[in-house]
Every structure is written in C-alpha cells, then in structure tokens.
C-alpha positions in Angstrom: 103.6 95.4 109.2 100.9 96.4 111.6 100.2 100.1 111.9 98.2 102.7 113.8 97.4 106.1 112.3 95.3 108.7 114.2 93.5 111.5 112.5 91.2 114.3 113.6 87.7 113.3 112.5 87.4 116.8 110.9 90.8 116.7 109.1 91.4 113.5 107.3 94.5 114.9 105.5 96.3 115.6 108.8 98.0 112.7 110.6 98.1 113.3 114.4 100.0 110.1 115.4 101.5 107.2 113.5 103.4 104.1 114.5 104.3 100.6 113.3 105.6 99.4 116.7 103.2 96.7 118.0 103.8 97.6 121.7 103.1 101.3 121.0 100.0 100.3 119.0 98.7 98.2 121.9 99.4 100.9 124.4 97.7 103.7 122.4 94.7 101.6 121.7 94.4 100.4 125.3 94.3 104.0 126.4 91.2 104.3 124.1 89.6 101.1 125.4 90.6 98.9 122.4 92.3 95.6 122.8 95.2 94.8 120.5 97.4 91.7 120.9 99.7 89.6 118.8 99.4 85.8 118.9 101.6 83.0 117.7 100.3 79.6 116.5 101.3 76.5 118.3 101.7 74.7 115.0 102.5 75.7 111.4 99.7 77.4 109.5 99.5 78.2 105.8 96.8 79.2 103.2 95.7 75.5 102.9 95.2 74.9 106.6 91.6 73.9 107.4 89.4 75.8 109.9 89.6 73.1 112.6 93.5 73.1 112.5 93.5 76.9 112.6 91.3 76.9 115.7 93.5 74.2 117.3 96.7 76.3 116.6 95.3 79.2 118.6 93.2 77.3 121.1 94.9 78.6 124.2 94.4 82.3 123.3 90.9 81.6 122.0 89.9 79.9 125.3 91.5 82.8 127.3 89.4 85.3 125.4 86.2 83.2 125.7 86.7 83.2 129.5 87.4 86.9 129.7 84.8 88.1 127.3 82.0 85.5 127.5 82.3 84.7 123.8 80.1 81.7 122.8 80.8 81.4 119.1 84.1 81.1 117.3 84.6 80.6 113.6 87.1 81.1 110.8 86.4 83.2 107.8 88.5 83.4 104.6 88.0 85.8 101.7 90.1 85.7 98.5 90.5 88.1 95.6 88.5 85.7 93.3 85.3 85.9 95.5 82.5 86.9 93.1 80.9 89.3 95.7 84.1 90.9 97.0 83.1 94.4 95.8 79.7 94.3 97.4 81.1 92.9 100.6 83.7 95.6 100.7 81.1 98.3 100.3 78.9 96.8 103.1 81.8 96.9 105.6 82.9 100.4 104.5 79.8 102.0 105.9 80.2 103.3 109.5 78.3 101.0 111.9 78.2 99.7 115.5 77.5 96.3 117.0 75.7 95.5 120.2 78.6 93.2 121.1 82.4 93.4 120.7 83.8 92.8 117.3 86.8 90.5 117.8 89.0 89.6 114.9 92.3 87.7 114.8 94.2 87.7 111.5 95.6 84.3 110.7 96.9 85.6 107.4 96.4 88.6 105.2 95.3 92.1 106.4 92.4 94.4 107.0 92.0 98.0 108.0 89.8 98.8 111.0 88.8 102.5 111.3 87.4 103.5 114.7 85.5 106.7 115.2 86.4 107.6 118.8 85.1 111.0 119.7 86.9 113.6 117.7 89.4 111.1 116.3 89.7 108.4 113.7 92.0 105.5 114.7 93.0 103.5 111.6 94.5 100.1 112.6 96.1 98.1 109.9 95.9 94.5 111.2 98.0 91.9 109.6 99.0 88.3 110.3 99.1 87.5 114.1 97.2 90.6 115.1 94.1 90.6 117.2 91.8 93.6 117.6 88.7 93.8 119.8 86.4 96.7 119.0 84.1 97.3 122.0 80.3 97.1 121.6 78.7 100.3 120.3 81.9 101.8 119.0 81.3 103.5 115.6 83.7 102.0 113.0 84.2 100.6 109.5 86.4 97.9 108.0 88.3 97.9 104.7 89.5 94.6 103.2 90.9 96.2 100.1 89.9 95.8 96.5 91.7 92.5 96.3 90.9 90.9 99.6 93.0 87.9 100.7 92.8 87.1 104.4 91.8 84.4 106.9 90.5 85.6 110.3 89.2 84.0 113.5 86.0 85.7 114.8 84.6 85.5 118.3 81.0 86.4 119.1 78.8 86.9 122.2 75.8 86.6 119.9 75.3 83.1 118.4 73.8 84.9 115.3 77.2 86.3 114.5 77.9 89.6 112.7 74.9 92.0 113.1 75.6 95.7 112.2 73.7 98.8 113.1 74.6 101.4 110.4 74.9 105.0 111.6 74.0 106.6 108.3 77.1 108.8 108.5 79.3 109.3 105.4 82.5 109.9 107.5 84.1 106.7 106.1 84.2 108.1 102.6 86.5 111.0 103.8 89.4 108.8 105.0 92.1 106.8 103.2 91.4 103.1 102.4 93.5 100.1 101.5 94.6 99.8 97.8 
C-alpha cells in the first residue's frame, strides 16, 4: 500500500505525519509542490508484458503528462532481484541528489521509496503499483529500491539524455529508514 511519512530533517526517529490514504498523500504532497497520482491501465499488465504494450496501456496518461510538462522522452525500466549490479545501483540512488529537470516515475509493478528533502522536513513516499510521482527539478532527494529490487516503472524526461544526477555531497540519506 502506498504511504507517506514525514520526518523533521534533524530528527529521523520522530514521525511528524503518516498516512496510507492515496487522496491524503496526493493532497499533502501537492501542498509541497509534488505531483502524486494513481493511474489504471487500459489493458491487462503482468510481469511478462513488453515495454511497448506497457506504454500503450498508459498512453492517455502519458500523453497528458507530456503535454503538461513538455516531456520528450518516455521509457520503461525494469529491475529484478537477480540483477548483478543491484547493490551498486541501490547505493548510487541512495546518495542525495538533484536533477535539472523533473524526475517523473510511474510504478507499473513493484515499489520504490522516494525520500524528498524539503526544507526542514524529509518526505518519504512509498510508491507502489499504479503510483506516479513527479519530483520537481532541483529538489534534493534520494531513492531506495530495496535490497531485493523488483519493479517496472515508466520514466518521463525533458532531457533526451535521460537520468542525470547532481549529487549534493550530504550524508543526510544515511540517517533515515530504508526499504528492507
């Protein structure tokens, strides 16, 4: 189930707000300038569905976001627990970073934890199947896929080069809970 947990950036042991209600998650994140939506496929999707069929199943929502956000590149990424570089990839994403464009992810299946450093707060958003999150450009954040990643996500980019991170050098991510 999707979840939002808010902490003080100086007190990772203290939960300030927590909910698993999707409407409340969307509302709280919208107040902070973060987009959170839930989409439904227009055809059946499972772990064996190919990328073209996945994109077709969500084409209306993808086109709407492309029009609204000026996104030029859309792709599908999958990562499974048997990936030989899963530990290195996890570590790379766990370092706090920003992007010069929005980071837009829609979870077709599986889950991931987005941790957003918004002023004096850390917003941890557990995204699961059917969840879309859009982290605005220049927002410090990190991402945890867990020690045994198993997800498929649609990514939308303004930059045709795709994912480009600017690491902050902060160790703040090491102080907050992660996925198992």
